[in-house]
C-alpha positions as CSV (number, residue, x, y, z in Angstrom):
1,M,-46.0,-56.6,-80.2
2,G,-47.5,-58.6,-77.6
3,K,-48.0,-57.4,-74.0
4,R,-45.3,-58.2,-71.5
5,Y,-46.3,-59.1,-67.9
6,F,-44.1,-58.9,-64.9
7,F,-44.9,-61.0,-61.9
8,I,-43.9,-59.5,-58.4
9,G,-44.2,-62.2,-55.9
10,P,-43.5,-62.3,-52.2
11,V,-40.1,-62.9,-50.7
12,G,-39.0,-66.5,-51.3
13,F,-40.6,-66.7,-54.8
14,H,-38.2,-67.2,-57.9
15,G,-38.5,-63.6,-58.8
16,N,-36.6,-62.5,-55.7
17,R,-33.6,-64.9,-56.0
18,S,-31.5,-62.2,-57.8
19,W,-32.3,-59.7,-54.9
20,N,-31.3,-62.2,-52.3
21,R,-28.0,-63.0,-54.1
22,N,-27.1,-59.3,-54.0
23,S,-28.0,-58.9,-50.4
24,H,-25.7,-61.7,-49.4
25,L,-22.9,-60.1,-51.4
26,V,-23.3,-56.8,-49.6
27,E,-23.4,-58.6,-46.2
28,E,-20.3,-60.5,-47.2
29,K,-18.5,-57.3,-48.0
30,R,-19.5,-55.7,-44.8
31,F,-18.2,-58.7,-42.8
32,M,-14.9,-58.6,-44.7
33,K,-14.5,-54.9,-44.1
34,F,-15.3,-55.4,-40.4
35,K,-12.9,-58.3,-40.3
36,G,-10.2,-56.2,-41.7
37,T,-10.9,-53.4,-39.2
38,A,-10.7,-55.9,-36.4
39,W,-7.3,-57.2,-37.6
40,M,-6.1,-53.7,-37.7
41,L,-7.2,-53.1,-34.1
42,V,-5.6,-56.3,-32.9
43,V,-2.3,-55.2,-34.8
44,F,-2.4,-51.8,-33.0
45,L,-3.1,-53.4,-29.7
46,I,-0.1,-55.8,-30.1
47,L,2.1,-52.9,-31.1
48,G,0.9,-50.9,-28.1
49,I,1.6,-53.8,-25.6
50,Y,5.0,-54.4,-27.3
51,Y,5.9,-50.6,-26.8
52,F,4.7,-50.5,-23.2
53,L,6.3,-53.9,-22.3
54,V,9.5,-53.8,-24.4
55,D,10.3,-50.5,-26.0
56,L,9.4,-48.2,-23.2
57,P,11.3,-50.1,-20.6
58,A,14.2,-50.3,-22.9
59,E,14.1,-46.4,-23.4
60,K,13.8,-45.9,-19.6
61,K,16.8,-48.3,-19.1
62,K,18.9,-46.5,-21.7
63,A,18.0,-43.1,-20.2
64,H,18.9,-44.5,-16.7
65,E,22.2,-45.9,-18.1
66,K,23.0,-42.6,-19.6
67,E,22.2,-40.8,-16.3
68,I,24.6,-43.2,-14.3
69,A,27.2,-42.9,-16.9
70,G,27.2,-39.1,-16.5
71,K,27.4,-39.1,-12.7
72,V,30.6,-39.0,-10.7
73,F,29.1,-41.4,-8.2
74,Y,25.7,-42.7,-8.6
75,F,23.7,-43.4,-5.5
76,K,20.4,-42.7,-3.7
77,P,20.6,-40.5,-0.5
78,A,17.8,-42.8,1.0
79,D,20.2,-45.8,0.7
80,V,22.9,-44.0,2.7
81,M,23.2,-45.4,6.4
82,E,26.2,-43.3,7.3
83,F,28.5,-40.7,5.8
84,S,31.7,-39.1,7.0
85,L,33.4,-35.8,5.9
86,I,37.0,-36.4,6.4
87,K,39.3,-33.5,6.5
88,A,42.9,-33.2,7.6
89,D,42.0,-32.0,11.2
90,Q,38.6,-33.4,11.7
91,T,36.1,-36.2,10.8
92,I,32.4,-35.3,11.0
93,T,30.2,-38.4,10.8
94,L,26.4,-38.5,10.5
95,Q,24.2,-41.6,10.8
96,Q,20.7,-42.1,9.6
97,T,18.1,-43.1,12.2
98,P,15.2,-45.5,11.8
99,E,12.9,-42.4,11.5
100,S,14.9,-41.2,8.5
101,T,16.5,-38.3,10.4
102,W,20.2,-37.6,10.7
103,R,22.1,-37.9,13.9
104,L,25.7,-36.5,14.5
105,I,27.9,-39.2,16.1
106,R,31.4,-37.8,15.5
107,P,33.1,-35.7,16.9
108,L,30.1,-35.5,19.4
109,K,26.8,-37.3,19.7
110,T,23.8,-35.0,19.1
111,Q,20.9,-34.4,16.8
112,G,21.9,-33.5,13.2
113,D,20.5,-30.8,11.0
114,N,18.2,-32.7,8.6
115,P,17.9,-30.2,5.8
116,E,21.6,-29.5,5.8
117,S,22.5,-33.2,5.8
118,E,20.0,-33.9,2.9
119,S,21.2,-30.9,1.0
120,F,24.8,-32.0,1.3
121,L,24.0,-35.6,0.0
122,S,22.0,-34.1,-2.9
123,E,24.9,-31.9,-3.8
124,I,27.2,-35.0,-4.0
125,E,24.6,-37.2,-5.8
126,N,24.2,-34.5,-8.5
127,L,27.9,-34.2,-9.3
128,E,28.3,-34.8,-13.0
129,K,31.8,-35.5,-14.6
130,S,32.9,-33.1,-17.2
131,R,35.5,-35.6,-18.5
132,V,37.9,-38.4,-17.6
133,V,41.3,-36.7,-17.1
134,E,43.3,-40.0,-16.8
135,N,42.2,-43.7,-16.9
136,N,45.3,-44.9,-15.0
137,P,47.4,-42.0,-13.6
138,K,50.9,-42.7,-12.4
139,D,51.0,-39.4,-10.3
140,L,48.1,-38.6,-8.2
141,D,49.9,-35.9,-6.3
142,Q,49.5,-33.5,-9.4
143,Y,45.8,-33.7,-8.9
144,G,46.0,-33.3,-5.1
145,L,44.5,-36.8,-4.9
146,K,47.6,-38.5,-3.2
147,T,46.7,-36.9,0.1
148,P,43.2,-35.4,-0.6
149,A,42.2,-32.4,1.5
150,V,38.7,-33.8,1.6
151,K,37.3,-37.3,1.7
152,I,33.6,-38.4,1.8
153,H,33.2,-41.9,3.1
154,F,29.7,-43.6,2.5
155,K,28.3,-46.7,4.2
156,F,25.1,-48.0,2.6
157,K,22.2,-50.0,4.0
158,D,23.1,-53.0,1.8
159,G,26.6,-53.2,3.5
160,K,28.6,-51.6,0.6
161,E,31.0,-48.8,1.2
162,E,32.8,-46.2,-1.0
163,T,35.0,-43.2,-0.5
164,L,35.1,-40.1,-2.7
165,L,38.4,-38.2,-2.9
166,F,38.5,-34.4,-3.7
167,G,41.8,-32.9,-4.9
168,H,42.9,-29.6,-6.3
169,E,40.6,-27.2,-8.2
170,S,41.4,-27.0,-12.0
171,P,43.5,-24.0,-13.1
172,M,40.6,-22.7,-15.2
173,G,38.5,-22.6,-11.9
174,G,34.9,-23.8,-11.3
175,K,35.9,-27.5,-11.5
176,I,37.7,-29.9,-9.2
177,Y,39.8,-33.0,-9.8
178,L,38.3,-36.1,-7.9
179,K,38.1,-39.9,-8.0
180,L,36.5,-42.9,-6.3
181,E,39.0,-44.7,-4.0
182,G,38.1,-48.0,-5.6
183,D,38.5,-46.8,-9.2
184,A,41.8,-45.6,-10.8
185,K,40.3,-43.0,-13.2
186,V,40.7,-39.3,-12.3
187,L,37.6,-37.2,-13.1
188,L,37.0,-33.6,-13.5
189,A,33.6,-32.2,-12.2
190,A,32.0,-28.9,-11.9
191,A,32.2,-28.3,-8.2
192,S,33.7,-26.1,-5.7
193,K,35.8,-26.8,-2.5
194,A,33.8,-24.1,-0.7
195,K,30.7,-26.3,-0.8
196,L,32.7,-29.1,1.0
197,E,34.0,-26.9,3.7
198,K,31.3,-27.9,6.1
199,S,31.7,-27.6,9.9
200,V,30.2,-29.4,12.8
201,Y,28.0,-26.4,13.3
202,D,26.8,-26.8,9.8
203,F,25.7,-30.4,10.3
204,R,24.4,-29.9,13.9
205,D,20.7,-29.3,14.7
206,K,20.4,-25.6,15.5
207,T,16.9,-25.7,16.5
208,I,16.3,-23.7,19.8
209,L,13.0,-25.0,20.8
210,N,11.2,-27.7,18.9
211,F,7.4,-27.1,19.0
212,S,4.4,-26.5,17.0
213,S,3.1,-22.9,17.3
214,G,-0.4,-24.0,16.9
215,S,-0.3,-26.3,19.9
216,I,0.9,-23.7,22.4
217,N,-1.6,-22.6,25.1
218,Q,0.6,-20.5,27.4
219,I,3.5,-18.2,27.0
220,Q,5.5,-16.8,29.9
221,I,8.5,-14.6,30.0
222,K,10.0,-14.6,33.5
223,R,12.0,-11.5,34.5
224,K,12.3,-9.0,37.4
225,K,10.4,-6.3,35.7
226,N,7.3,-6.5,33.7
227,P,6.9,-10.3,33.5
228,L,4.6,-11.4,30.6
229,H,2.0,-14.0,30.7
230,L,-0.3,-15.0,27.8
231,I,-3.0,-17.6,28.0
232,R,-5.1,-19.1,25.1
233,K,-8.7,-19.9,25.7
234,K,-10.1,-21.8,22.7
235,E,-9.2,-19.4,19.7
236,E,-8.7,-16.3,21.9
237,W,-5.5,-15.1,23.5
238,L,-5.5,-13.2,26.7
239,V,-2.9,-11.0,28.6
240,S,-3.0,-12.3,32.1
241,G,-1.4,-11.2,35.3
242,E,-1.7,-7.6,36.6
243,V,-3.1,-6.6,33.2
244,K,-6.0,-8.5,31.9
245,A,-7.0,-7.7,28.5
246,K,-7.5,-9.3,24.9
247,A,-4.3,-10.1,23.1
248,D,-3.9,-9.6,19.4
249,K,-3.9,-13.1,17.9
250,D,-1.7,-12.2,15.0
251,S,1.0,-10.6,17.3
252,V,1.0,-13.7,19.5
253,Q,1.4,-16.0,16.4
254,A,4.1,-13.9,14.9
255,F,6.1,-14.0,18.3
256,L,5.6,-17.8,18.4
257,R,6.8,-18.2,14.7
258,A,9.8,-16.0,15.6
259,I,10.9,-18.3,18.5
260,Q,10.0,-21.5,16.5
261,F,12.2,-20.6,13.4
262,S,15.1,-19.0,15.4
263,R,18.3,-20.9,15.2
264,I,21.4,-21.2,17.5
265,K,24.0,-18.8,16.5
266,E,27.0,-20.5,18.0
267,F,27.6,-23.4,20.3
268,E,29.8,-22.2,23.2
269,S,30.2,-25.1,25.6
270,E,28.9,-28.6,25.6
271,N,29.2,-29.3,29.3
272,P,30.5,-26.3,31.3
273,D,31.7,-26.7,34.8
274,S,29.9,-23.6,36.0
275,L,27.0,-21.5,34.5
276,E,28.1,-18.4,36.4
277,P,30.4,-17.1,33.7
278,Y,27.6,-17.0,31.4
279,G,25.1,-15.4,33.8
280,L,22.9,-18.5,33.6
281,N,23.1,-19.5,37.3
282,H,20.6,-16.7,37.8
283,P,19.0,-16.2,34.3
284,I,18.1,-12.5,33.4
285,K,15.0,-13.9,31.7
286,T,13.3,-17.3,31.0
287,L,10.9,-18.1,28.2
288,V,8.5,-21.0,29.0
289,L,6.0,-22.2,26.6
290,E,3.3,-24.8,27.4
291,D,1.4,-26.8,24.8
292,E,-2.1,-28.4,25.0
293,N,-0.6,-31.6,26.4
294,K,1.0,-29.7,29.2
295,K,4.5,-30.3,27.9
296,T,6.8,-27.4,28.5
297,Y,9.6,-25.7,26.4
298,S,12.0,-23.5,28.4
299,I,15.0,-21.5,27.6
300,D,17.2,-19.2,29.9
301,L,19.0,-16.1,28.7
302,G,22.1,-14.8,30.5
303,N,24.8,-12.4,29.7
304,I,25.7,-10.8,26.5
305,K,28.9,-11.8,24.7
306,P,30.0,-8.7,23.0
307,G,29.9,-8.9,19.1
308,S,28.6,-12.4,19.2
309,G,25.1,-12.7,20.9
310,T,23.5,-13.7,24.3
311,F,24.3,-16.8,26.2
312,A,21.5,-19.2,26.5
313,K,20.6,-22.7,27.8
314,K,17.7,-25.0,27.3
315,E,16.0,-26.6,30.3
316,G,17.2,-30.2,30.9
317,E,20.3,-29.8,28.7
318,P,23.8,-29.0,29.8
319,G,25.1,-27.2,26.7
320,V,25.4,-23.4,26.6
321,F,25.0,-21.6,23.2
322,L,24.5,-18.1,21.8
323,V,21.3,-16.7,20.3
324,D,21.2,-13.5,18.1
325,A,19.9,-10.1,18.9
326,K,16.6,-10.9,17.2
327,F,15.9,-13.7,19.6
328,R,16.9,-11.6,22.6
329,G,14.7,-8.8,21.3
330,A,11.7,-11.1,21.1
331,L,12.1,-11.8,24.7
332,D,12.1,-8.1,25.6
333,K,8.6,-7.8,24.5
334,K,6.0,-6.5,27.1
335,N,2.4,-6.9,27.6
336,V,1.6,-3.7,25.7
337,D,3.2,-5.3,22.6
338,F,0.6,-8.1,22.5
339,L,-2.6,-6.0,23.4
340,N,-5.2,-6.1,20.7
341,K,-5.4,-2.7,18.8
342,T,-8.8,-3.6,17.3
343,L,-11.2,-1.3,19.1
344,V,-14.1,-3.8,19.2
345,E,-14.2,-7.3,17.7
346,F,-17.7,-8.5,16.6
347,E,-19.7,-9.9,13.8
348,E,-22.2,-7.5,12.3
349,K,-24.9,-10.2,12.3
350,E,-24.6,-10.6,16.1
351,V,-25.3,-6.9,16.8
352,T,-28.8,-6.2,18.2
353,G,-28.4,-2.7,19.6
354,I,-26.3,0.4,19.8
355,K,-26.0,3.0,22.5
356,I,-24.3,6.4,22.1
357,Q,-24.0,8.8,25.0
358,T,-22.6,12.3,24.7
359,E,-23.0,15.4,26.7
360,K,-25.7,16.5,24.3
361,E,-27.8,13.4,23.8
362,T,-28.3,9.7,24.5
363,I,-29.1,7.5,21.6
364,H,-30.4,4.0,21.7
365,A,-31.0,2.0,18.5
366,I,-32.3,-1.6,18.2
367,R,-32.4,-4.1,15.5
368,E,-35.9,-5.6,14.8
369,D,-34.8,-7.8,12.0
370,R,-32.0,-8.2,9.6
371,D,-32.5,-5.0,7.6
372,N,-34.6,-3.0,10.0
373,W,-33.4,-0.8,12.7
374,K,-35.4,1.5,15.0
375,I,-34.4,4.3,17.3
376,K,-36.0,4.1,20.8
377,N,-34.3,7.2,22.3
378,P,-34.3,10.1,22.2
379,L,-37.2,9.7,20.0
380,K,-39.0,6.7,18.6
381,T,-38.5,6.7,14.9
382,E,-37.1,4.5,12.0
383,A,-33.3,4.4,11.7
384,D,-31.5,5.1,8.4
385,M,-30.1,1.7,7.4
386,A,-27.3,3.1,5.2
387,T,-26.0,5.1,8.2
388,V,-26.3,2.2,10.5
389,R,-24.4,-0.1,8.2
390,S,-21.8,2.6,7.8
391,L,-21.4,3.1,11.5
392,L,-20.9,-0.6,12.1
393,F,-18.4,-0.9,9.3
394,D,-16.4,2.1,10.8
395,L,-16.6,0.4,14.2
396,K,-15.3,-2.9,12.8
397,E,-12.4,-1.1,11.2
398,A,-11.5,1.1,14.1
399,K,-8.1,0.8,15.6
400,L,-6.7,2.3,18.7
401,S,-3.6,4.4,18.4
402,E,-1.5,3.6,21.4
403,F,-1.7,2.0,24.7
404,I,-1.0,4.7,27.4
405,K,-1.1,2.9,30.7
406,L,-1.5,-0.7,31.6
407,S,-2.9,-0.1,35.1
408,L,-5.4,2.7,35.7
409,D,-4.3,4.1,39.2
410,A,-5.6,7.6,38.7
411,P,-8.5,7.6,36.2
412,D,-9.2,11.3,36.7
413,S,-5.9,12.2,35.1
414,F,-7.4,10.8,31.8
415,G,-10.9,12.1,32.4
416,L,-12.2,8.5,32.7
417,D,-13.5,8.7,36.3
418,K,-16.5,10.6,34.8
419,P,-16.4,9.8,31.1
420,K,-17.7,12.5,28.8
421,R,-18.9,10.1,26.2
422,S,-19.4,6.3,25.8
423,F,-20.3,4.0,23.0
424,S,-21.8,0.5,23.7
425,L,-22.7,-2.5,21.4
426,I,-25.2,-4.9,22.4
427,R,-24.9,-8.5,21.1
428,S,-27.4,-11.2,20.5
429,N,-26.3,-13.1,23.7
430,G,-27.4,-10.1,25.8
431,K,-23.7,-9.1,26.6
432,S,-22.5,-5.6,25.7
433,I,-19.2,-4.0,24.9
434,S,-18.6,-0.5,26.0
435,I,-16.0,2.1,25.5
436,H,-15.6,5.2,27.6
437,F,-14.0,8.3,26.2
438,G,-12.3,10.9,28.4
439,N,-10.1,13.9,27.9
440,S,-8.1,14.9,24.7
441,T,-4.4,14.5,24.5
442,I,-2.1,17.6,24.7
443,D,-1.9,17.9,20.9
444,D,-5.7,17.6,20.7
445,K,-5.4,14.9,18.1
446,E,-6.3,12.0,20.3
447,V,-8.8,11.0,23.0
448,F,-8.1,8.8,26.0
449,A,-10.3,5.8,26.2
450,Q,-10.9,2.5,28.0
451,R,-13.0,-0.6,27.4
452,T,-15.2,-1.9,30.2
453,G,-13.6,-4.8,32.1
454,E,-10.2,-3.8,31.3
455,S,-7.6,-1.8,33.2
456,T,-5.7,-0.6,30.1
457,V,-6.0,3.0,28.9
458,F,-5.3,3.9,25.3
459,S,-5.7,6.7,22.8
460,I,-7.8,6.8,19.8
461,S,-7.8,9.4,17.0
462,K,-10.4,12.1,16.9
463,E,-10.9,11.2,13.3
464,T,-12.1,7.7,14.4
465,T,-14.1,8.9,17.3
466,K,-16.0,11.3,14.9
467,K,-17.0,8.3,12.8
468,L,-18.3,6.5,15.8
469,F,-20.3,9.3,17.6
470,R,-23.1,9.8,15.0
471,T,-25.8,12.2,16.0
472,F,-29.5,11.3,16.4
473,H,-30.1,13.3,13.4
474,E,-27.6,11.4,11.2
475,L,-28.9,8.0,12.5
476,R,-32.6,8.6,12.0
477,N,-34.4,8.0,8.8
478,K,-34.8,11.3,7.1
479,K,-36.7,10.2,4.2
480,L,-40.0,12.2,3.9
481,F,-41.9,9.6,1.9
482,N,-42.1,5.9,1.5
483,F,-44.0,4.6,-1.5
484,K,-43.5,2.5,-4.7
485,T,-42.9,4.7,-7.7
486,D,-44.7,2.0,-10.0
487,D,-47.8,2.3,-8.0
488,A,-48.3,6.0,-8.8
489,N,-50.8,6.9,-11.5
490,Q,-51.6,10.6,-10.8
491,I,-49.5,13.6,-9.9
492,V,-51.0,17.0,-9.1
493,I,-48.9,20.1,-8.6
494,K,-50.8,23.1,-7.3
495,T,-49.4,26.6,-7.3
496,S,-51.2,29.8,-6.3
497,K,-52.0,30.4,-10.1
498,T,-52.3,27.0,-11.7
499,L,-53.1,23.3,-11.2
500,F,-51.1,20.8,-13.2
501,E,-52.4,17.2,-13.4
502,L,-50.4,14.2,-14.8
503,Q,-52.0,10.9,-15.4
504,K,-50.4,7.6,-16.4
505,S,-51.7,5.5,-19.2
506,G,-49.9,2.1,-19.4
507,S,-46.3,3.1,-18.9
508,N,-46.6,6.6,-20.3
509,W,-47.5,9.8,-18.5
510,N,-49.4,12.7,-19.9
511,L,-50.4,16.2,-18.8
512,V,-54.2,16.5,-18.7
513,K,-54.6,19.8,-17.0
514,P,-54.5,22.8,-17.5
515,E,-54.3,21.5,-21.1
516,E,-53.4,18.1,-22.8
517,I,-49.9,18.2,-24.1
518,E,-47.1,15.8,-24.7
519,I,-44.6,16.1,-22.0
520,K,-40.8,15.3,-21.6
521,E,-40.3,11.7,-21.7
522,F,-38.7,11.1,-18.1
523,L,-40.3,14.1,-16.4
524,A,-42.9,12.2,-14.3
525,K,-40.5,9.5,-13.4
526,D,-37.8,11.9,-12.3
527,L,-40.3,13.7,-10.2
528,L,-41.4,10.4,-8.5
529,W,-37.8,9.5,-7.7
530,T,-37.1,12.9,-6.4
531,M,-40.0,12.8,-4.0
532,K,-39.1,9.2,-3.0
533,G,-35.5,10.2,-2.2
534,M,-36.3,13.6,-0.6
535,E,-34.8,14.0,3.0
536,F,-35.1,16.7,5.5
537,E,-32.2,18.6,7.0
538,S,-34.0,19.7,10.2
539,V,-37.3,19.0,11.9
540,F,-39.6,21.0,14.0
541,E,-41.5,18.2,15.6
542,S,-44.7,19.9,16.8
543,G,-46.7,23.0,16.6
544,A,-48.2,24.9,13.7
545,P,-45.7,26.4,11.4
546,P,-45.3,30.2,11.9
547,E,-46.3,32.7,9.2
548,S,-42.6,33.3,8.3
549,T,-42.4,29.7,6.9
550,G,-44.8,30.6,4.1
551,L,-46.7,27.3,4.8
552,T,-50.0,29.0,5.5
553,P,-50.8,28.8,2.7
554,P,-48.0,27.0,1.0
555,A,-46.2,28.4,-2.2
556,Y,-47.1,25.1,-3.9
557,T,-48.3,21.6,-3.1
558,V,-47.3,18.2,-4.7
559,R,-49.7,15.2,-4.3
560,I,-49.2,11.7,-5.6
561,W,-51.9,9.1,-5.9
562,N,-52.3,5.4,-6.7
563,D,-55.7,3.8,-7.6
564,E,-57.0,3.8,-4.2
565,Q,-55.4,6.7,-2.2
566,K,-53.1,9.6,-1.9
567,M,-49.5,8.2,-1.3
568,A,-47.6,11.4,-0.7
569,E,-48.3,15.2,-0.2
570,L,-45.6,17.8,0.1
571,M,-46.2,21.4,0.9
572,V,-43.5,23.9,0.1
573,G,-43.1,27.4,1.7
574,N,-40.5,30.1,1.9
575,V,-36.7,29.9,2.1
576,D,-35.1,30.2,5.5
577,P,-32.7,33.2,5.2
578,A,-30.0,31.7,7.5
579,S,-29.8,28.2,6.1
580,K,-31.0,28.9,2.5
581,Q,-33.1,25.8,2.9
582,Y,-37.0,25.6,2.1
583,Y,-39.7,25.1,4.8
584,A,-41.9,22.1,4.0
585,Q,-44.8,20.3,5.5
586,I,-46.0,16.7,5.0
587,G,-49.7,15.9,4.6
588,E,-51.6,16.1,7.8
589,E,-48.6,15.7,10.0
590,N,-47.9,18.1,12.8
591,G,-44.6,20.0,12.7
592,Y,-42.7,21.0,9.7
593,Y,-39.2,20.6,8.1
594,R,-36.3,22.3,6.4
595,I,-35.2,20.6,3.1
596,K,-32.4,21.5,0.6
597,K,-33.1,23.3,-2.5
598,K,-31.6,20.5,-4.7
599,Y,-34.8,18.3,-4.0
600,L,-37.1,21.0,-5.4
601,D,-35.2,21.9,-8.6
602,S,-36.7,19.1,-10.6
603,I,-40.4,20.1,-9.7
604,P,-42.0,21.8,-12.7
605,L,-44.0,24.9,-11.7
606,D,-45.0,26.4,-15.1
607,L,-46.3,25.0,-18.3
608,N,-43.0,25.4,-20.2
609,S,-41.3,23.2,-17.8
610,F,-43.5,20.3,-19.0
611,K,-43.3,20.8,-22.8
612,V,-40.9,19.0,-25.0
613,Q,-38.4,21.5,-26.2
């Protein structure tokens, strides 16, 4: 057989024509596939547009028609210009104003009750017919529709009018016969006559004073005894007049809300010939509110109408009405009801100093930075941060129990002429708040106190005062040592008989003296944390410790080193027989301490205490 040779030439040569033909076929198939997909997208797009432009509106129209067909009388309350509730003895007509509020125009002209009017229209709008009783009844009297007890006449903004007639309730109850005046059909709908029995009072605006509580700057209650005057300065309310003190913001706001949402109980007389029968010619008390624009809102209270309420009258309006006991009670409030029961209002970050003065000691602590307090008196030393934070928290939460007297005429009767104790808080602006504490109450559960700059005397529980009057010992930093446990690499415990030396290698501790042995895993770390957290119970500031303390020489010594120096040294002596606490001394310092046994229990003093059991 002869040899066969195949020639592979570059693109464009005759040998590649078959490949080009196949490539064109692939591209054509791809194009046709893309063309088919594009057509499908176009079809879906057309269907989508058709649904949104044709089907969806048709569905909405069908649903709307179904809704209209189910209604007794289809209308929109916003389209109502005027409606009248017509009863046998009275016609009540309300008209919508350009501001979309309702005004009563018959039987008298006055502001309408907007929520009540809207609710009434909504009730009628939502009436759904249960069924058509008769299409063309010959006798309307049997349904109570010949002379209906109630009619509702509507006038719409487009000029149309319609009247809805309400007849008897059905024998089965819960439904009522009704018809439109312009339609012969008698309908049955789920409704009750009780909901139609509205009075002028129901549709009339019953707001006593129309104001915004957030805009009020002054509150006055004028009366012969104990008049009240509250003034707002920025965000702070103050009791003014004979008593000058801070008012409780929440109490003031609660009072304003009670007045704002109170409603007239009963309208007594629209334009009385005389106010004397009501006790309003010389009102018993008058409430005056003034807002930030100097606009005033005023109401007078007069005599009580037995079993009904209290006669009242708004300034500038002739009508007399009745308010309920709750409203009258709000105007009986006195200064004491508004006084701030928070002992001291402050922000913790603003406090720069604390002064505590008792019969035994005077303490003055100052803040050097955010987390660092120092005591200046009676001794310069570090303060215990946890105790300072606890004190400030307790002070912020402290509430006084009761206001005893609003004007301090005889301070000696409360022991406040020469206060036994005082507590002061110094702020970053240099101003201080001080509270003076006097005698105890008869039951010995409370203490009389007074804030500087205020004339009020109040009582505060002894439990609260105990939290505030921390001692110097409680406030001072009682930690004996201050070092980082991770820096320690050598611990030496020396007793009268043996010296134990521990050394750290990497993160592990080993006993190297008096012999090299494996020790308990966390022994060294527990010992370091015990030393770091050790606190004294009492201190003897100066002088050499007496022989009875057992510190000359000590029973044992614990020393801790880092790479460069000794970080801590504790010498432990005898037990004090009275307190059951141990005497101890720190390094080269003068003086000595007493510490609790619990701090010493974890210190190993014999070889077995080091060994792994």
